[in-house]
C-alpha positions in Angstrom: 1.8 0.6 -16.3 -0.8 -1.0 -18.5 -4.0 -2.2 -16.9 -6.4 -5.0 -17.8 -10.1 -5.6 -17.0 -11.3 -8.7 -15.3 -14.9 -9.9 -14.8 -15.8 -11.6 -11.6 -19.2 -13.3 -10.8 -20.3 -13.5 -7.2 -23.4 -13.5 -5.1 -25.0 -10.0 -5.1 -25.3 -9.9 -1.3 -21.7 -10.9 -0.9 -20.7 -8.1 -3.3 -22.8 -5.6 -1.3 -21.2 -6.7 2.0 -17.7 -6.6 0.5 -18.2 -3.1 -0.9 -19.6 -1.9 2.4 -16.6 -3.3 4.3 -14.0 -2.0 1.8 -15.6 1.4 1.8 -15.4 1.6 5.6 -11.7 0.7 5.2 -11.2 3.4 2.6 -10.9 1.0 -0.3 -12.7 0.3 -3.5 -13.6 -3.3 -4.5 -10.9 -3.0 -7.2 -8.3 -1.8 -4.6 -9.2 -4.7 -2.3 -8.9 -7.3 -5.0 -5.7 -5.8 -6.2 -4.3 -5.9 -2.7 -5.3 -9.6 -2.4 -3.6 -10.5 -5.7 -0.4 -8.5 -4.8 -0.2 -10.3 -1.5 -0.8 -13.7 -3.1 2.0 -13.0 -5.7 4.4 -11.8 -3.0 3.8 -14.9 -0.8 3.3 -17.3 -3.8 0.3 -18.6 -1.9 -3.3 -17.7 -1.0 -2.7 -15.2 1.9 -5.1 -17.1 4.2 -5.7 -20.7 5.1 -8.3 -22.5 3.1 -10.0 -25.4 4.8 -13.3 -27.1 5.1 -13.2 -26.8 8.9 -11.0 -23.8 9.7 -10.4 -23.7 13.4 -10.4 -20.4 15.2 -6.9 -18.9 15.3 -5.1 -19.4 18.7 -3.3 -16.4 20.2 0.4 -16.8 20.4 2.2 -16.8 23.8 3.1 -13.1 23.6 -0.5 -12.2 23.0 -1.7 -14.4 25.8 0.8 -12.6 28.1 -0.5 -9.2 27.0 -4.1 -10.3 27.7 -3.1 -11.4 31.2 -1.3 -8.0 31.8 -4.4 -6.2 30.8 -6.5 -8.2 33.2 -4.1 -7.3 36.0 -4.2 -3.6 35.0 -8.0 -3.7 35.2 -7.9 -5.1 38.7 -5.6 -2.3 40.0 -5.7 0.7 37.6 -4.2 2.9 40.3 -0.9 1.0 40.1 -0.5 2.0 36.4 0.2 5.4 34.8 -2.3 6.5 32.2 -2.3 9.3 29.6 -5.1 11.5 28.3 -3.9 11.1 24.7 -1.0 9.8 22.6 0.6 13.3 22.5 1.0 13.3 26.3 2.5 9.8 26.2 5.1 10.8 23.5 6.0 14.0 25.3 6.9 11.9 28.4 8.8 9.4 26.3 10.8 12.2 24.5 11.5 14.1 27.8 
């Protein structure tokens, strides 16, 4: 596949913060921008909402229910089974 170079101008501090974030995620700036463009092409849209006043996202009903269940589990941890690690959990599931 042929590749092309692009030049992007942005604030130096924003670039530094972006590189720091992407490195922590195991990505280069190029890989992150490529992922953004691929997602935009796939969706035929910017893959996030653009707005002057973007409200905080609201959790959906299933997420709210999960939060409530977690709070109940915190109140009575003795009523719930726990596992020392994922392997122990999978062993029980597969048994």
